[in-house]
Each structure stands twice: as structure tokens, then as C-alpha cells.
C-alpha positions as CSV (number, residue, x, y, z in Angstrom):
1,M,0.0,-0.1,0.0
2,P,1.6,3.3,-0.8
3,P,1.9,5.9,1.9
4,P,-0.9,8.3,2.3
5,N,1.1,11.4,1.5
6,A,3.3,10.1,-1.3
7,P,4.6,12.8,-3.5
8,G,2.0,14.2,-5.9
9,T,-0.8,12.5,-4.1
10,R,-3.4,14.3,-1.7
11,P,-4.9,11.8,1.1
12,H,-8.4,11.5,1.4
13,F,-9.5,13.3,4.5
14,T,-10.8,9.8,6.1
15,S,-7.0,8.9,6.6
16,M,-7.1,11.5,9.0
17,P,-7.8,10.5,12.7
18,D,-11.1,11.1,13.9
19,L,-11.4,13.7,16.5
20,A,-14.7,12.9,17.9
21,L,-14.1,9.3,18.9
22,R,-15.0,8.4,22.5
23,D,-11.6,6.8,23.0
24,L,-9.7,10.0,22.2
25,G,-12.0,11.8,24.8
26,G,-14.9,12.7,22.8
27,A,-18.5,12.9,24.1
28,V,-21.9,13.7,23.1
29,V,-22.8,16.6,25.7
30,W,-26.3,17.5,24.4
31,T,-29.2,16.3,22.4
32,N,-33.0,17.4,22.1
33,D,-34.1,13.8,21.6
34,D,-32.6,10.0,21.7
35,L,-35.6,8.1,22.8
36,F,-35.1,5.2,20.4
37,A,-31.3,4.8,20.3
38,E,-28.5,6.8,22.5
39,A,-26.7,9.6,20.8
40,Q,-23.4,8.4,22.4
41,N,-23.3,5.6,20.0
42,L,-22.4,8.1,17.4
43,I,-18.7,8.2,18.6
44,Q,-18.0,4.7,19.4
45,T,-14.8,3.4,17.5
46,P,-16.2,-0.1,16.2
47,P,-18.5,0.1,13.0
48,A,-22.2,-0.2,14.0
49,E,-23.4,-3.8,14.1
50,Y,-27.1,-4.9,13.5
51,Q,-29.2,-8.0,14.9
52,P,-32.7,-8.3,13.4
53,A,-35.5,-8.7,15.7
54,T,-33.8,-7.6,18.8
55,F,-36.6,-5.6,20.3
56,G,-36.6,-3.5,23.7
57,H,-39.4,-1.8,25.5
58,K,-39.1,1.1,22.9
59,G,-38.7,-1.0,19.8
60,Q,-35.7,-2.5,17.6
61,I,-32.4,-1.8,19.2
62,Y,-30.2,0.2,16.9
63,D,-26.3,0.5,17.4
64,G,-26.7,4.4,16.7
65,W,-28.6,7.5,17.4
66,E,-32.1,7.5,16.8
67,T,-34.9,10.2,17.5
68,R,-38.7,9.4,17.4
69,R,-40.9,10.6,14.5
70,R,-41.5,14.1,14.5
71,R,-45.1,15.3,14.3
72,E,-44.6,18.9,14.3
73,P,-41.9,21.1,12.6
74,G,-38.3,21.0,13.9
75,V,-35.1,19.4,13.6
76,D,-33.2,17.0,15.9
77,Q,-29.6,17.7,17.0
78,A,-26.7,16.3,19.0
79,I,-23.6,18.4,20.2
80,I,-20.3,16.5,20.3
81,R,-17.2,17.7,22.2
82,L,-14.1,16.9,20.3
83,G,-11.6,14.7,22.1
84,A,-8.9,16.6,20.4
85,P,-10.0,20.1,19.3
86,G,-8.6,20.8,16.1
87,V,-9.0,21.8,12.2
88,I,-11.6,19.7,10.8
89,Y,-11.0,18.3,7.2
90,G,-14.2,16.4,6.6
91,V,-16.9,14.3,8.2
92,V,-18.7,11.1,7.5
93,V,-22.4,10.7,8.3
94,D,-22.9,6.9,8.8
95,T,-26.3,5.9,8.4
96,S,-25.5,2.2,8.4
97,W,-28.5,-0.3,9.1
98,F,-30.8,2.7,8.9
99,K,-32.8,2.3,5.8
100,G,-36.4,3.2,6.4
101,N,-35.5,5.5,9.3
102,Y,-32.7,7.6,8.1
103,P,-32.8,11.4,8.0
104,P,-33.2,12.7,4.3
105,F,-31.0,15.8,4.9
106,V,-28.3,16.7,7.6
107,S,-26.0,19.5,8.2
108,V,-23.1,20.0,10.5
109,E,-22.0,23.2,12.3
110,A,-18.8,23.8,14.5
111,A,-17.9,26.0,17.4
112,A,-14.8,27.0,19.4
113,V,-15.4,27.4,22.9
114,E,-12.6,27.8,25.4
115,G,-12.9,26.7,29.1
116,I,-15.4,24.6,30.6
117,V,-19.1,25.2,29.9
118,S,-22.3,23.6,30.5
119,A,-24.6,21.6,27.8
120,E,-27.3,24.5,28.1
121,E,-24.6,27.1,27.2
122,L,-23.6,24.9,24.3
123,A,-27.0,24.6,23.1
124,H,-28.4,27.9,23.7
125,E,-25.7,30.6,24.0
126,T,-22.8,29.2,21.5
127,E,-22.5,30.6,18.1
128,W,-22.1,28.2,15.3
129,V,-20.2,28.1,12.1
130,T,-21.6,26.0,9.4
131,I,-19.2,23.5,7.9
132,V,-21.5,21.4,6.0
133,E,-24.7,22.9,4.6
134,K,-28.0,21.3,4.6
135,S,-27.3,18.2,2.3
136,P,-29.1,14.9,1.1
137,V,-27.8,11.4,2.7
138,D,-28.6,8.2,1.5
139,G,-29.7,5.4,4.0
140,D,-27.3,2.5,5.1
141,T,-24.4,4.4,3.6
142,R,-21.3,6.4,4.8
143,N,-22.0,9.8,3.5
144,P,-18.8,11.5,3.4
145,F,-18.7,15.6,3.4
146,K,-15.5,17.4,2.5
147,V,-15.0,20.5,4.9
148,D,-13.2,23.7,3.8
149,A,-13.0,25.4,7.0
150,K,-9.5,26.3,8.5
151,N,-10.5,27.4,12.0
152,R,-9.7,25.2,15.0
153,F,-12.9,24.0,16.6
154,T,-13.6,22.2,20.1
155,H,-17.3,21.2,19.4
156,V,-19.6,20.1,16.4
157,R,-23.2,20.0,16.0
158,L,-25.1,17.4,13.9
159,T,-28.6,18.2,12.7
160,M,-31.0,15.7,11.2
161,H,-33.8,17.2,9.0
162,P,-36.1,16.5,10.5
163,D,-35.3,13.2,12.3
164,G,-34.4,9.5,11.9
165,G,-31.5,7.8,12.9
166,V,-27.6,7.9,12.0
167,A,-25.0,5.1,13.2
168,R,-21.9,6.9,13.4
169,F,-20.6,10.5,13.2
170,R,-16.9,10.8,12.1
171,V,-14.9,14.0,12.3
172,H,-11.7,13.9,10.4
173,G,-8.9,16.4,11.1
174,R,-5.8,17.6,12.7
175,G,-5.5,17.9,16.5
176,I,-4.6,21.5,17.5
177,P,-4.1,21.8,21.5
178,D,-3.6,25.1,23.4
179,P,0.1,25.5,23.3
180,H,0.3,27.4,26.7
181,F,0.1,23.8,28.3
182,F,3.3,22.8,26.6
183,R,5.0,25.2,29.1
184,Y,4.7,22.9,32.0
185,G,7.2,20.0,31.6
186,H,7.8,17.1,29.1
187,F,5.0,15.8,27.0
188,D,4.3,13.4,24.3
189,L,5.6,15.0,21.3
190,A,3.7,12.5,19.0
191,A,0.2,12.2,20.5
192,L,-2.9,13.1,18.5
193,E,-4.5,15.2,21.4
194,N,-1.0,17.4,21.4
195,G,-1.0,18.1,17.6
196,G,1.0,14.9,16.5
197,L,0.0,13.4,13.2
198,I,0.8,10.4,10.9
199,T,2.1,11.7,7.6
200,A,3.2,8.6,5.9
201,C,3.0,4.9,6.3
202,S,4.3,1.8,4.1
203,N,1.3,-0.5,5.2
204,M,-1.9,-0.3,7.0
205,F,-3.5,-3.4,5.9
206,Y,-5.1,-4.5,9.5
207,S,-5.3,-1.4,11.3
208,S,-4.7,2.4,11.1
209,P,-1.2,4.1,12.1
210,N,-3.4,6.7,13.8
211,N,-3.9,3.9,16.5
212,L,-0.4,4.6,17.7
213,L,-1.0,7.9,18.6
214,M,-4.0,7.3,20.7
215,P,-4.4,8.2,24.2
216,G,-4.0,5.6,27.1
217,R,-2.9,1.8,26.6
218,A,-4.2,-0.3,24.1
219,R,-6.7,-2.8,25.3
220,N,-6.3,-5.3,22.5
221,M,-4.3,-6.0,19.3
222,G,-7.2,-4.4,17.3
223,E,-6.2,-0.9,19.0
224,G,-2.9,-0.9,17.5
225,W,-1.3,-0.5,14.0
226,E,-0.6,-4.0,12.2
227,T,0.8,-4.5,8.8
228,S,0.4,-7.4,6.4
229,R,3.2,-10.2,6.0
230,R,6.0,-9.1,4.1
231,R,7.3,-11.5,1.4
232,D,10.2,-9.5,0.2
233,D,13.5,-8.1,1.6
234,G,12.1,-4.7,2.8
235,N,10.7,-3.4,6.0
236,D,7.6,-1.5,7.1
237,W,7.8,2.0,8.7
238,V,5.5,5.0,9.7
239,Q,6.2,8.7,9.6
240,V,5.0,11.2,12.3
241,R,4.9,15.0,12.5
242,L,5.6,16.2,16.0
243,A,3.6,18.8,17.8
244,G,6.5,21.4,16.7
245,Q,10.1,21.4,16.5
246,A,11.6,19.8,20.0
247,R,13.9,17.7,21.6
248,V,13.1,14.1,22.4
249,S,14.3,12.6,25.4
250,L,12.4,9.2,26.0
251,V,11.0,6.9,23.3
252,E,8.3,4.4,23.9
253,L,7.7,1.5,21.6
254,D,4.7,-0.5,22.9
255,T,4.3,-3.9,21.4
256,S,1.4,-4.9,23.8
257,Y,-1.1,-7.6,22.6
258,F,1.3,-8.3,19.9
259,I,2.8,-11.6,20.7
260,G,3.0,-13.8,17.5
261,N,3.1,-10.8,15.2
262,A,5.3,-8.2,17.2
263,P,8.2,-6.7,15.2
264,G,11.6,-8.5,15.7
265,A,13.4,-5.0,16.0
266,A,12.8,-1.4,15.5
267,M,14.7,1.8,14.7
268,V,13.7,5.6,15.4
269,R,15.1,8.6,13.2
270,G,14.4,12.2,13.2
271,R,14.6,15.3,11.1
272,D,14.2,19.0,11.3
273,G,12.0,20.1,8.7
274,D,13.1,19.0,5.3
275,G,16.9,18.2,6.6
276,E,18.6,14.8,6.5
277,W,17.3,11.8,8.8
278,F,19.5,11.3,11.7
279,E,19.5,8.3,14.2
280,V,17.4,8.8,17.4
281,L,17.3,5.1,18.5
282,P,19.2,2.7,16.8
283,R,18.1,-0.7,15.5
284,T,16.9,-2.3,18.7
285,R,15.6,-5.8,19.3
286,L,12.0,-5.9,20.5
287,Q,9.9,-8.4,22.7
288,P,6.6,-9.4,22.2
289,D,3.5,-7.9,24.4
290,T,5.9,-5.4,26.1
291,R,6.3,-1.8,26.8
292,H,10.0,-0.6,25.7
293,R,11.2,2.6,27.1
294,Y,14.4,4.1,26.0
295,V,16.2,7.3,27.5
296,I,17.4,9.3,24.6
297,D,20.7,11.5,25.1
298,L,20.3,13.7,21.9
299,D,20.6,17.5,21.8
300,R,19.2,18.0,18.5
301,P,15.9,19.3,17.3
302,M,13.5,17.5,15.1
303,T,10.1,18.3,13.7
304,E,9.5,14.7,12.4
305,A,10.2,11.2,13.4
306,R,10.1,7.7,11.5
307,V,9.8,4.4,13.0
308,D,11.1,1.5,11.0
309,I,10.1,-1.9,12.0
310,Y,11.8,-5.1,11.0
311,P,10.5,-6.8,8.7
312,D,6.8,-6.1,9.7
313,G,4.1,-6.6,12.2
314,G,2.2,-4.8,15.0
315,M,2.8,-2.2,17.6
316,A,0.2,-0.9,20.1
317,R,1.6,2.7,20.9
318,L,4.5,5.0,20.0
319,R,5.4,7.8,22.4
320,L,8.1,10.6,22.1
321,Y,8.4,12.6,25.2
322,G,10.2,15.6,25.4
323,Q,9.9,19.6,25.2
324,L,9.5,22.3,22.5
325,T,12.3,24.1,21.4
326,D,12.0,27.7,22.8
327,E,11.3,29.0,19.0
328,A,8.6,26.6,18.6
329,E,6.9,27.3,21.7
330,R,7.1,31.1,20.9
331,E,5.6,30.5,17.1
332,L,2.8,28.3,18.5
333,I,1.7,31.0,21.1
334,E,2.1,33.5,18.4
335,Q,-0.3,31.8,16.0
336,W,-2.5,30.8,18.7
337,E,-3.0,34.7,19.8
338,R,-3.4,35.7,16.2
339,G,-6.1,33.1,15.8
340,E,-4.4,30.9,13.3
341,A,-4.8,27.2,13.4
């Protein structure tokens, strides 16, 4: 599989991480109605499932968000707090399994809200920006919508016109944290929630490399990155853009839950801008189902990291702890104060 950002190509927005995922810290904080099926289902990680003739006291049980049938004019809405605030490149309104009860039209709005606010403030006092105009959708379909907004958002609002059901709501983009938090010691420069981003990958046959940068520990093999089996003399690799120019002081390569398919070894390199790649961690033997942590004695800034695994296999998490350079921290804060994402 070619890398998603190979020269001359432009990745589809669905290759970007889903900023709304519950596993990333997203939450449905308000809805006007979810009588038939809870709105929290919108941001679950696994694809929606369906079992016929599974009825509860409110009717057929759906793995999604479903509202009652409207008998008066209006719309149904759900507000989602993004697990990682950031720039939104596109959304997917997934109506899987909703065939006679999906909404004929949807729209999506977004807002940038600082601090901790109540659900009522979000619903009734927040200024919303339309990022997807009222548009038709199909039932039992993943309906993608490209977003051209360049601002940083913290919340999104999904509107069904007038009612119905949606299985999953994906909000793909790039995480942009408040850079003022970076002043307080070392942090994970590769984390999605800190602005880390996968920029290229040799192979993602079994699962996405975005999983490497998710918060917390993986709970099973499916929550990591796994490649197909190589039948040549090459090796697999993944490339990560860091939160900013930084010095890495600790590398963690976590193979938890990868027992018969962990890589035999790995190497980490870095580069600053478009400069030459240099060694951060030499080729090092890895053990299955193990968190490997290495202190790095390297006083050299980098903006990007590349992890080579030999020859193939799977990894649960990648952590690159360190600090931004003074110049990078100053630049990020100035961008923040100018309102630039």
C-alpha cells in the first residue's frame, strides 16, 4: 500500500484521525432527543452492528442515534465535544443499518469554545459556524462531506432534518491543542491530542497507524497498528509529524497484545524540517507484548520522526516524550494569539 502522503498525491480526509472518538476523549454532551437509541453511540470506535428482531421496550434496538418520529416542524440535534480540538478536514455521516428511518437531510456546524461550559450554554448561547450545508444523505451508507474551514474547533453539532437515525458520526482532522499547556514539563510530542500527525506509512493492511498516537494503553491487538506479512526483503515504517520543533528525551515502543506478530526489531530516526534523517534510537531488538522505554541523550531538534520496524508486524503505541524548543513554543503561542490554526 502506498504511503498516504506520497509525493504527488493528496490523502482523502478519511485517512486523518477521527477527533470525535470516545476513545480519544470525545463525548456527546447534548441532544434534544434520543428516545429510540442513545446519541453516545455516534462516537463509538467499532463500526455499527445490527441484529434483526432484537426488540426492547422502545422498539428495535439500533447501534446508533435514533430519535422519535416528529409530528411538528423542527429538527433533531446532537452536540459533540471533540476529544482533540483541531482543524476539521471532513466528516462522515454513517447511516449503516438505517434504511426506512434515516434522515433525508443533514447539516453540520462547529464552534470554538474555550474553558468548560455547560450543555445548556452550548445548546443555547454558542455561536455556530456551518461547515456542511443542509445536504441529502442516503440510508445504510457512509456519507462523506469535505470541509473547507481552516479554524480550530472544539465542538460540532449534527442536525437531522427532520428526524431519524444515524449510526456513526466521524469528524476527521488534525488536533491542535492550546500551546500554553506545553510550558509545563515534558509531554508526548507525537500524541494526536498534542498535535501529532501520521504523515506517511508503508502499510496499514490490518489497522490504522493513527492508533499508535491514541491516548492511554491499548486494550487489545485491534487498537494498534498492524501491517500485512512481507514477502520481500524490505521493512515497514511509519512517519509522524511532531507537535512542533522539539528535543526528544524518551522513546516508548509498545508491543502490548502483539505476541506472534510483534516486529523483531525497530529503529527511530528524526529530522528537522526538510533536513537529513538522523538516528534517534538505533536498530533495537523488540520483545512481544512489552512496553519498551529508552532514554535518549540527543541534543538535536526535530520536527518529524520515522519508526522502521523489521520486517513487519504490529505495535500498540508510540510515545516520543520531550519539550518544544523555545522558538517553536513562541511561534505556536503567537499563532494561537493571532487566531491561526
